[in-house]
N, C-alpha and C positions, 0 to 999 in steps of 0.2 A: 581033616575032613577032605575027601576027594570029591570033586563035583562030578556029576553024571556027564558022560560024553554027549556031545550034541549029535544026535542020530541023523538029523537031516537038515540041510540048509535050504531055506526057501528063498528063491530069487523073486524079488518084487520088481516087476516091470514098470518102467515109467511110461505113462501114457504119452502118446504123441502130442506135440504142441501144434496148435493150429494158428497160423498167422492171420489175424483179422485185417483185411485190407481197409475197411472203412470202420471208424470208431462207432461204437453203439450210440444210439440216440441219447441225448442229454449230456454227453461228455463234452467238455469245453474244447473248442478248437480255436487257435489263434486266427485273427482276421486275415493275416497273410504271412507268408514265409519268404525270406529272400532265397531266390532260386540259386542253385549252384551250377546252373547251366552256363553262365557267363563267366569267362576267365578274364582277369584284368590284362589287357594287352600291354606290350612294352611301351607303346605310345599311342597317341590319338590323331596323328597326322596334322597337328597344328603347330605353328611357330609361335611360341609364347614363353614368357618367364614369369613366375609367380614368386612374390617376396612375402615372407612371414616374419613376425617378431617372436623371438625366443625369450629374451629378457632385456634389461636396459642396455646391454652391450653386445648382444649377439642377434644376428639375423640369419634366416635360412632361406635360400633361393633354390628353386628347381625349375628346369626348363626343358623344352623340346624344340628341335629344329626340323621342320618338315622337309621331306625330300625335294619338294618343289622349290623351297627356299634355297637349298644347296645348289640346285641346278641354275637358279637365277644368279646366285653369287658367282658361280663358275663362268656363266655367260658374260657377266660384267667385268670380272677381275681376271678371269683366266684360271683354268684348273691348277696350274702350277703355283699361282699366287695364293689361291685359297689353301692349297696344301702347305705352303711355307708360312702362312700367317699364324699368329698365336691367338687362340681363343681367349677373350678377356671379359671379365666382369668389371664394369666401371661403376663405382658406387658414388652416388651424389648426395650431399647434404642439401636439401631444398626447403629447409624450415621456413615457413611463412613466405614462400616465393611462388609466383606463377612461373613454373619451370618451362623453359623453351628449348632445353637441351644444351645450353651453353652458359647459363647464368647461375649455376649452383654456387653455394658459399665455398665449398671445396669438393674435390673428388679425388679418388685414388683407384688405381687399377689392380686387379687380382688376376694373374695368369691361371687358367684352369687347364686340366689335362684334356686330351683329345676326346676321350670317351666319357668324361664326367657329365652328369646331367643334374647334379645338385651340389651345393656348397654351403658351408657355414661361414659367415662373414662377421668378423669382429669390428665393431665401431667404437671409437674412443669417447664419444659423448652421448649421454643419455638424454631422454626427453627431446629428441630431434626427429625430423621427418626425413626419410630416405627413399630413394628409388635406385634401381640398378639397370644399367644398359648392358645387354649381351651383344658382343661384336667381335670383329677380327682386327687385330693390330698387325700391320704389315711390317716388313723389315725396315722400311724408311720411317716408321713411327706413325703413319696415318691410321686412323681408326674408322672402320666401316660398321655402322650400326646394323644389327640384325633385328633386335626387338627390344622394347623397353618394358620394365615391370610396372606393376601397380605401386602406389605410394603407401608407406607405412610410417607410423610414429612409435618410437620406443618409449616405454614408461620412464617416469622419474626414478632415479636411484636415491630413494629416500621415502618420506611420508607420501602415501598415495591414498586418496580418499576412496574408501570402499564402504558403501552403505549396507549392501546385502551380498552375502556370498552365494553365488549361484553357479552350480556345476552341471554341465550338460553331459548326459550319458550318450553312448553310441546309439542306443535305441531311440533316445530323444532326437538325435540328429536325423535318424532315418525317417521319423515321423515329421520332423520340422521341414526337411528339404524336399519331401516328396510333393510335387505339384499335383493339383487336381487333374484327374484323368490320365495320370501316367503311372503305370504299374511299378511296384517296388523292385521287380526283377529285371527291369529294362536296363540295357547297357549304360544309357545316360545316367540313370539313377544310381547304379552301382559305382559309376565313376565319381559322381558328386559326393556320395557317402565316403568313398575311399579317400578323397582329397581332404575332407573335413576330419576324417578319422586320423590322418597323418598329423594334422595340426594339434589334435588333442592328446595323442598318445605319447608324445615326447621324442627326444632324439634317438633313444635306443630302438623304439618301435618303428621309427621312420624307415630304418634299413630293412625291415622285414616286410614292408608293403611294396609291391613291385612298381607302383607308379613313379615315385621320385627316384628310385634306385638307391644305390649305396651312398651313405653319407660320407662327406669328406670335409676336412678342415680347410681354413683359408690359407694355411701354410703347411707344407708337408712336415709331419712329425710322427713319432712312434705311438705306441699304446698310450692312452691318455684318459683322464677322468676329470670332470668338472662338476662342482657341487655349489649350489647357492642356498642361502638360508633366508627365510622370511619369517617375520613375527606379525601377529595381529593384536592390536590394542583395541579393547572395547570397554565401554562404560556408559554412564548415564548421569544426567543432571537435570536442572529445571529446563523445560522446553524453550523458555524465553532467553536462556543464557547464551553467551558467546563463548565458544570453546576453541582453543588453539592447542596444537601439538607440535612441539619444536617451533613455535611461532607461526605455524601454518593454520589458517582457519579451517575448521571442520564443520561440515553440515550435520545438523541434528535431525533425527527422525521426529515425527510428531509427538512421541512420548518422551523425548529428551535423550534417547539412547543414541550411541554412535559406535562406529567400527571403522578402523583404518588399518592398512597393511604397510609394513616397512620391509625394504630390502636391508638385510643385516650384513654389512661388510666386516672384515676383520678389524679388531680394535675395540675400544670402549665407546658405547653410544649412550649419551645422556638424553633422556626423553622426558622433558617437562610437559605436563598436561595441565592446562590452566582453564578454569571456568570463571567467567565474569558475569555478574548479574546484569540484567537489562539496563538498570539505572546506573551501573558502574560502581555502586556502593560496596559491593562485596566481591571478594576474589578468593577462590580456592585453588590450590596448586598441589599436584601430586607429581613427584619426580621419580622416574624409574631409570636405573643404570644397568645396562646389559653389556657383557663382554663376549667377544667371539675370538677364538684363536684357532686357525687352521694349520694343521701340521702336514 
């Protein structure tokens, strides 16, 4: 059977689309939108260094040296001395100290490259307080302080009491940090959000945000990868009981539930969980064994 030929093709014209500049009444509009008018500048004209905690053994620092500070250094030391000096990060362990710049438990120097503006710092001890001095080290070994960071404390490498897991979204940061009377598209607000965004988004994302610049390690090395593993132990018992995990007391919620987080290193971890009644007459123990092997 042969089909009849199509005698005529009809062209259906598509009506023109009209762009509506204002949404119709009743359509939801967000309360505000972040303006794309402001670009993040390469710097803010301030001399400062900011220290952040990445995990029990790694810190991240980023800094800026204002042009006025460089002029002042050249005036005091001489342009040739500034040019010949090595830029240094001096890391101080100041756990439980009123730090005066000289009384840290110990310190070590990290030479950084001339154009670097951030660095990853490996520290040997967890659960300690640190600050970092940014300065110049001359050829005779003298150190000239440029600026000092804030103080941070690294978490314990082991059981860490966590009652509630709370995660802040980028949108939540924008709402939380916006002060009253300041618009969300102002340069100051964009700067604050970008800095907090850097901290939450992790090491890979830090390099894509222009404020801290490109991430670098504390020692030159090639392509690299670092991975950490954490586990969360949660449970419940009588609200009046005393609970320990690996011998560390754990705080209970009013309903008797609990939740703690562990950093899981390589090897076998034995995690005894013990609940003891308020009068000490009864004891219940659950022991969990977990192994991790990194290839």
